[in-house]
N, C-alpha and C positions, 0 to 999 in steps of 0.2 A: 633541124627540124623541130617543132614545139608541141609538146603533148598537152591536153586539155588541163587548166588548172583545178585543183581540189581543196575544198575549204575544210579544214579539221582543226581540232584543239590539241595543242601539243602542252604537255603538263612538264613543268621544270620546278626545280628546287634551289633554294638559296639559303645557307644557314639554318636548315630545318623548316623553313617556311616554303610552302607550295603555293605556284602561281600557274595560270594557263595562259598561253599565247594562241589567239586565234589567227591563223595562218592560212594562206592559199599557196599551194606548192606546183611547181610545173618543172617539166624538163625541156631543156634547150641545148641544143648540139650536144647530147649525150651528159650534160650536168644538170644537177637539181638546184632550183633557184625558189626562194622563198619570199613571200610579201606578207608582212605583218599588218593585220587590220585592227588589232586592239588586244588589250591584257586584262584578264580576271584575276583578282586578288581578294584576300580575305575570305577565301571560301576553304572549308575542310577538304582533305584529299578525296573522301568518298564523294562528295559532290562534284567535284571536277572530274572525276572519273565517270559519273552518270552523264555528264555533259560532253564528256568524250564519246560515250557511246552513242549519244544522241546525233554528234556530227557524223559518227561512221554510218549511222541511219539504223543502228542495232536498237530499235524502239519496237517494245511489245505493246499492241493495242491495250488501252484501259480496259479492266474487266477481264482480261486473258489470265488464266490460272497461273501462268509463270510471271505475270508483271510485277507482283510482290509476294515474297514469302516471309513469314516470321520464323526465324529460326530458334529464337530462345526468349523467353519473357521473364524479368525479375522484377521484385517489388521495388519501388523507388520514392515513391510519395511520402509515405511515413517516415523513412529514414531521413529523407532531405529536411522535412519540416521539422522533425525533432534536433536534429543537428544545427540547423539553424537557429532554432530556439536557444540552444545550449551555448552557441558561440554568442547570441545576443546577451546571454545571462553571464557571459566571461567564465563560463564553465572549465573550459581547457585551461586558463590561466590560474583558477582556483585549484586545479588539480596539481600543476606544477609552473613554475614561473617561466621555466624554459622549454622549448618545443622539443621534447624528446620522442623517440619511437612508443615508448611504452605509454604516454599520455594519449597518443591515437588510438591505440588498442584498449587503454581504460574508457576511453569516450565510447567507442564501439560497444564495449560491454555494457555501459550505462544505458545507451540508448537500445542496445539488443535486450535488456531486461525489460525495458518498457514494451517493445513491439514484439519480440518474440522470446518470452519467458519460458525458460527450460533450462537444460543443464549447460554447463560452459562447452562440453563436447558438442551438443547440438548447434550452439551458437557458431562453434568454429566451422561448421559444415554449411553454414548458410549461404556460402559464396554463390552455389548454383541457383538459389532461390530469390537473395537480395542483393542489393548493391551497397550495404550498410558498411562494411569493411573497406570498401575503395572509396567511398565517400568521406570516410574518417580518415584516410590517407595511409591505408595499410594494403599495400598491393600483394598480389601473388598468392599463393596458397598459404592458408592459415593453419599454424600447428598450435593444438590446444595447450601444450606444456609452455612454448615460448609466448604465445600471444595472449593466453588466457591466466593459467596457472602462476607463471614468473610475475606477471602484471599484478595479480591480485595481492601479492607478498609486497610489491612495491606501493601499492594503493593503501595497504593497511600501515605500512611505515610512515606514510604521509597523512593518516587519518587526524592524528592532533593537530597539524598544522592547518588542513583544510577546515576541519570545524572550527577553530580559531577564526580563519577567514569567513566561513559563513556566520559566526556570531558577530564578528564585527560589522558584517554587512545587513545583519538582519535583528540584532538584539541592541537596545538602547539602554543606557544607564538609567535606573529607576523606574523601568516599565516591568510589565507582566512577562514571566517565564513560565511556561506550561510543561509539566512533567508527569509521565505516566509510565506504569508497567505492564508487560503482557508476556506471554508464555508463547512457545512454539513447540510442539511435540516432535519426536523423531522416531523412526522405525529403523529396526536394524541393530547390529551389535556397536557399541562405542566404549569397550571396556577400557580402551587408552585415554578416554577424554576425561578431563577434569570439569568440562562445561555441562557435558550431557549427562544427567542424572535424573533421579526421580524427585518430585516435589509437587507442590499445589498447583494443578493446571487450572489456568483460568477460563479455557474452553471446554472443560468437562471430560477430558480424554484421559480416562483412568486407564493405568495399566503401561502408560508409555512414559519413557524418559523425556526430557525437555530441557531446553534453554530458557532463560529469562531475558527479556529485552527491555531496556530503558529509553525511553525516547524525550528528547527536549525540543519544544517548539516556540516560537515566538507568539505574540498575542494573537495573529491571525492564521496560524496553524503552520507557518512554513517551518520546516524541519531544520534543525541546525547542529543536531548532535546525537549519536546513537552509542550504547555500550551494552555489551552482552555479559551476562552474568551467568553462574552455576544454576542448574534448574532448581535447585532447593533454597534459592536466596528469598528472603522476605521483602515485601515492598519497602516497609519502613526503614530496613536497615541500609538501604542505598541512599536515603535523603541526605544525611549530613557529608558525605563524600562528593554528591553531586552538587551541592550548595558550595563547598569549598571549590570544586572546579569552576563552576560560573564565576565566583569572586577572583580567583587566582588566575586560572588559565584564559578566562575570557575578558577579565578585566572588569567586570560590574561589581562595582564598590556598592552599588545601592540597586535592590531589585525586590519585586514582588513575587515570591514563589508560590505558583498555584500547583496544589498536587490533590489527588482523590482521598476518598475516607481511609483513615487508618495510616495515613503516612505521616502526618505531623501528630506523632503519639506524645504522650507525656514524657517519656524517656527522651525523644527527640527534641522536644521543648527546652529540657534541661541542657542538653547538649548545644543546642542553638541559642541559648539565652545571651550568651555575651558575644554573638556576632554582629558587628557594627553595620548599619545599612541594610539589614536583612527584614523583610515583612513577609507574612505569609497569609495564604487564604487556602482553606480546606473544607471539609464537612465532616460532621460527626457521625460515628458508627451508631448503630440502633442501641447498644448497650449503653453508650454516652448519653445518648438522647433521655433514656429512662432515668438515667442517674440525675440528669438536670430536673426532670419531671418530680422526681422524689425530693429533690432539694427545694423545689418551689421556686427554681430560677426562671422556668418557664411553665406555662400551662398549655393545654391542649387547644383552649380557645383562642389563643394567639396566632393559630395556623389558619391562614386564609387563602385562598386561591385568587384572591382578587387585590391583595395588598400585602406587602412584605413587612412584618413587624420585627422590630430589633429589641434585643434585650442584652443587659449588661449583668455580669457576675460580680457580686461584690467581693468575693473572695479572690478574683483574678481581675484587677484593673487593668484596662486596655483591651480586654478580649471582648469582642463584640459577637453576638449571636444574632443571626439572620434566620428568621423563621419562614418557610415557604411550604406551599402545598400545590401540588400538581394533579388536576382533576383526572388527565388521562393515566398517569400512574397509578393513581387511586383506584381506577376501574380495573386496570390489569392485577393490581396486588390483591383486590377483593376477590376476583374470578378465581385467581391461583389458589388462594386460601381455601375458597369453597371447594375447589378439585381436590385437593391435598386431604382436607377433612373427609371428603366422600370416600376417597381411597382408604384412609385410616378407618373410617367406620365400617367398610366392608371386610376389612382384614381382621379388625377386633370382633366382629360379629361372627365371623367364621371360626375364630379361636373359641369364642364363647359357645358355639354351637357343638365344639368338639370335633374330631376327626371322624368322619362318616365309615360306617363299617364297610368291608369290601364286599361286591356282590358275589353270591355263590355261583359257582359254575354249573352250567346245565348238565342235569343227570347225575349231580354228585349226592350222595347220600347225607342226610341230616346226622349229625353226631347224636349218639345215643344219650350222652349228658352234655348239655351245653357248657362250654368253659367260661368261667369267672373272667372278666377282664377289667383291669383297673385302668381306670383314667391316666392321664399325665400328672405328673407330679406339680405342686405349686411353682417349684424352681423351673421345670420346663415351661410351664405357661408364663412365667414371669419373663423367661429369656425371649420366647417368642413375641410377646408384647413389647419387650425393649426395643426388639429388630425392628418392628413396624413402626414404633415412634421415631426411631433413628432414622429411618428411611425416609420418613415424610416430614420430619421435623414439627410435628403439631403436638409434642408431649405436654406444653405447657396449657393447652386446652383440654387435656383428658384427666380425668379422675377414675383410678381403676384400683381393684383390689382381687385377690383370690381367696375365695371362701369354700372350703370344702371340695376342692378340686374343680371349682366353678369361677371363672372370669366374670366380674361384674365391673361395668365401667359407663361412664357418662361424659357427655360433652358439656364443659362450663360454658354455657351461652354468654354469661355475662361478660367473661374475659375475651370471647369472641366478638361481641359487640363493642367492647373498649378498644380492642386491636384495629376493628375495622373503621373506627373513628380516626384513628392515626394513620390510615392508608395515603399515601402519597405525600406524606409529611418529610419535610427533611430540613435540616439545620446546617447553615454555612457559617463557619467560625473564622474570624480573621482577627489579626491585630493591627490592622491598617487604620490610622487614623481617620475620622469623619470627614474632616477638612481636605483629606486627599481623595478618598472615594466614599462616596455617599452609599446609603444601604443598597439600593438598586445596583449601583455599579459593582458592589462587591459581589452580589449573585449572579450578575452578567458575567464577571471574570470568571466565577468558577464554572458556570456552564460552558465556557470557553473550552474546557477540556474535551468536549464533544469533538474538536478539531483534532485532538490526539487520538481519540477512538475512531475518527474517520481514517487517519493516517495508519492505525493498526490494521483496519479492514483492508484497505488497500494493500499493505506490505504482506498480509497474510492470504488474503483470498482473491479480492476482486480483479486485480490488475497484474500486480508483480509476483505474487507467489511465492513468499521466502521459502517455503517448504514445497515438495521435498528438497532437503539439503543432501548433497551427493559427496560432500566432504567429510573427511574423518579426522583430520587434524584440527584443533582447536583455533589455531592462528587462521586456518583457511575458513573455518566456521565463522571467526570475527569478520575476516574481509568479505565473505560472503554478505553478511547483514549489512556491512557499511556500503556495498555496492548497491544493495537493494534500497537504502537510505537515499543514495546519490540519485537513483532512480526515480524514488518519490519525489525529490526536490525538484527534477525536471517536470514531472506530472502535475506536481502543486502549482508552479507556475503556469504552466498550459492550461490547467482549469481555470486558473484566474483570468487569462486573457480569453479564454472561451465562455464566459459568464454570458456575454450577450446571446450567444448560441443556444446556452442552456435555457436563458430567462426566457425566450421567445418560444421554447418548446411547449408541446402539448402536455396533456396529463394522461395517465392510465393507458388505455389502448392506443390514445392519439400521440403519446410520446415516442418521438424518433430518436432524440439523441442522447448518448451515454458517451463517457470518454473511450470506451473499448469501440463502441460504433464510430466515433470520429476516426480512430485508426484504422479500422477496417475500411472505411471510405476512403481514406489516403492510400491505403495499400492498392486501390485499384489504379492509381497512377503509376504506371510500368515503364521501365525501361528496357527495350526491345532491340534484339538484334535481328537486322532484316536484311535480306538479299534482294535487289532488284538489278536486272540486266547483267547478273553475273558480278555486280559489286556488293559488298557487305558493308553495313553501316549501322550505327546506333540510332534509334527513334524513340522519342517519349511522348508518353501519352499526354494530350491536351487536357489541363484540369477542367472540369465543367464548372457551373456557376456556383454550386453548393461547395464543391472542393476549394475553388478560388476564394470563396469567403472564408473557410476556415483557414487556408493559407495567410490571407490577409490578417484575420485575428490573432493567429499565432505570431506573425511578425509584427505586430502592433502598429501595422500602417494600413492605409486605405487601399493601397493597391500594390500587391507583390506577387509576381509570376513565377512559375519555375522556368529556369532558363532552358530553350528548346534549342538543340543542335541542329 
């Protein structure tokens, strides 16, 4: 006797590969017989199971509440895009030539610093929110000690080799090298640290211990090296060793070293006088400019906002002074001085009037004989004046004296007018021959230090947030700063590739795109765990047109789509 044939899908596997057989089965004389109608291969197991349910008739109508359930949703787009960019830049091989487990963890931390800035512990717990660790090839639960702190130690040991590789890739012999210094303040106790100490804070954060960070970039602002110094390190003291590092460690026999004001001091010039292949570009401090004016090497009339004048020092052949004036800077400096002078005037006027007598309490009896009061002494008045002048730095414009317990003071309007004529003026100094760099090129090279300032803004506040630093050991602090540098290296290249997006953006309220906004836009591309017909599988969000354009730009290709399972 024959039973009716039933069409179904049978899932089979061979060497970890799954395939489906479309069969009809029937029973004949008590035995089951099969007829094969086709074979399905190349599909993941989840899709085969969905087809199997459809063959059984277990299909829920579209729109039904149980048709599709999203069980979990995790960030995918930003991690995927940054990882693909890192691979395109050959960053994994720069970290280490062999594919070892710690390299995958380091890559996850670098990308994680860019898109999930925070503590290492918080990054290790991102598994339920992001696919970052899995994409980088780190499966299973993440342990902060094993996958983060131990990897930081390996990364720090590799720092010299990694920076040599970056320098070989991005620095060319005889070209510009940009160098600048910043500080980052700390909160908490660091009694056992040799790095974290009090010093001159470039951000005006008084009362906080700090570290000093030195950053090397190429002429386009691409970072190639970073070093952490104790918090009381002076800028100029780091220059000779940094130049020696560039020539010995990075193999630059010839270079043009560009540093900010005060780095190429007279003492440094003497130390570097015999260094072959070295030329420098910097700017003079205000005191050095005044000294040139007094020696008649330059005059105020040479400063012109429309043209750059060049002067030579007869006492120092080969040194070129490029005289510049920035009208926008001039406006800011003039306005700042006016505000400080007004504050100084108010404070000095209050001192001159003397301290007012306290008001009598209501109902109090007047004293039978008023007490004689003496005003403050000349020493006390002088001390108060000194504190005001020290606070606002306007002492050179004030003439004052104390006569019979009274403060007399005036503002020297001639000095104020003379100083105002000097607002916005600065002098770039170089020992590069004119045949190698013209006057305008020397000034343009100095202005490239703005790239390093931009790097510091990104490292400290805008995106990467080097602080707060949760590490107490000096070696971990160094490793943390180096990790942030590598994250900025990735960000710098991303911004270069996204220039068409930024260039076409609006201004003011019409502005749409920043780098942070790009990452947030990519984060909406999700990896979701979905259940349908009792079968669970992964589903990824399809990028929209804007997201696809960003992915194309980051990939450096016209059309690059996220793989969809």
